[in-house]
C-alpha angles and dihedrals in degrees: 000000000000112000132187112215124201123192119190106140098126133341104338128073114209135174128181143167119225125181118198090218103038101028128223108000098183145322139195133192139198118201122206094201094116090049094053099035094085090060096045093239146023116308104205098210091050091048091052093050092048092052087055091052098045111033101077096041088051090051092049090049091050094049090049092048095048100036091233118146124213089244089061093061116100101186146000127229122189134174109265098177175034100036144071107336097222093048090047092050092055094055093041094050093047094044096045091045094051091048092050093048093048093045095239133122125266132205133193112228128208107243094221091048085058091054092044092053096040091098088059086074090066130080116266095033119200118257125228132292107047141141115246126208107201114192107168128140109300093002136086112168141160110207134182107222119198095165141326105317095004100110133152118186111228099177137008136181116265094203131345117020119228094257090051092049090051091051095044094048091047089054093052088052089056098252122147128250126307088039104178099077090041092054091050090052091049091049089064088070094048131107107244093204102049100078130022117201122194123262100232120228095355094111093068136050122273141065101252122119136220122182105162093091091058090061090055091047090051091048094051091044090051092047089054100043105019094112088069108086091215095051095082092060092043092052092048090052091048092048095047092047091052092050093045094047091048092051091047092049094051092045090052089052094047094049093049095045094047095043089226121135099199125086125187121197122196141159135064097297086052087077091062108120094215093051092051091050091050094048094044087055091049091052090051090048093053097035091241139121133256125200130197133181115240111277094258090057095051091078121055114298142159095239094070090049093047090050097048091042093050093061092046094049091046089053089056100257116140142154127250120239092275114103102229131171133180115211088189118039131155119223089224090067093066123103120243120246133184119245 
């Protein structure tokens, strides 16, 4: 089954073609970073308008690149949530309209399910069951995964997600947007022993997260030491170390409590080098395995939507003619399908 995937949940427009027999045929992505950088963050109205401008040209380019014709496509998958409602509506309207005009089924895909399944595009792919750490944008989740759609949330963020905390801390340190990768780069120049930040919610049982306090800790530390030119790098290092240690501690707990030896890591923060090193060391410690998507699939992309949608379409799931999106949507509400 050949499926077109469309991703438009926030500030990246992605399209991809996935075949359940031949695998990923191609994908292309447009990032809106330059558009939003002058405002220091994503402007929802501008994001929606840019998706309108870019989606169909990207699709035409992908079809030309892969040699696939519209008549070859058996289904369309698009991100239906969670995300910015205007941006979601663009992708849903385009995806549903294309499916109707081509006479093929369409399905709305959960954005976080796309991230969760992105490592399945790699070789070797993780086998079920596994524990997934999802660290994407406004989400930080630990999820037990027994199959596609068979999800149980083990831990969630109570306030700021890890990615949000990275971006907000980068902003208070005077770094440009998007700040997370720049903070990670600055942290490489920092002294790991100068400042020590707390590891939030690791001194109590449970798998939930809270990162808003780390922003405050970084702010007060910067206000006290900001006149020192080296302080910014040292604060960035202390902040990153605290986030990484917290995520590793919670992953260790989740793996031990679940009795599962496989960990999947997905989402933008999953590209962080320090986090990968920490989780690789954890896997060695526990004698387990850790799986990541390739770096280009850590951020939002059409390939993960095409993949997740393909299995749901193949299982017979499809949307009606109504164009519907869900800005808020729990993974636990999804129906299980067999891959």
